[in-house]
N, C-alpha and C positions, 0 to 999 in steps of 0.2 A: 442557498446552502443545499447541498445535496450530500447525501449518507448512505452507505451500505455497509452490511457486515459480511463476514467470508470464515468460514471454518478451515483453517490449512491442513491439505492432503498431502503434499510432499512430506514423505517419511524423515528429509531432514531438516523441515522447517525452513526459515528463512536465513539461509547461511549468505556467505560474501556473494555467490554468483547472482542466486536470484534478486539477493537486495541490488546489486549493480544493475540487471535488468530493469528493477523496479524503479529506481532513479531515471533511469535512460526514458521509461514508460512515462513516469509522471512530469518530467522535464519538458516534453513536448507541449503543455499545456500552460496557460498563462496564469490559471487559477491556483490559488495556494492548497496544498492536498495534505492532509495531515492523518498518521497511521496511529491507531491506538490499541493496545494489548491492557486490559485492566485499567488501571489507573495510570499507567505511562503512555506518554504520546509521542510521534517525532515527526519532523517535517519529512515528507517522502522524496523530497529531491536531495535529500542528504544521507549518503549510505551509511556514515558511522551510527547516525540515528537510527536508522532502519535496524540495523543489526543490535543495537544496544537496547532495542526492545525485546530480545531474545525469544523470539517467536518460535514455537517448536511445532512439530505434528498435533493435530487436534486441538491447537489454540485459536481462539476466534478473535478476529481482528475486526476492527472498525474504521473504514478508510470516510474521510470528510472531504468536500470538496467546495471551496467558495471562491467565485470570481466570475468574471465576464463570460470565460467558455466551461462553466461547471456542466452543463447538461452534456456536452461532447465529452468532457474529462471524465465524467460519472461512468458514461456507457463505455468508455476506451479502457478506462483503468478495471471496472468490473472485468470485462471481458479477459484483459492481460491477467488478472489474478486467476481468474477460474481456467484460464488455459497454463498456467505456469507455476501455481503454488498449490 
């Protein structure tokens, strides 16, 4: 299992467009990817789950990756999030 946290810097938070991009980025990997904010969590491969978290600017999210390609997925998703959110 791999895990990392990130504080959202995008002034609009995670709205429809970045949520869709995150789903595309997570769907490339076989591992399960979960995004959590506070006590809520969602499958990163499902757009409504991500949007349902209501992530705003300055919120901290925790991404957990578990599966056969978790090392590659953790590296790729952390880079994606830093560059896009």
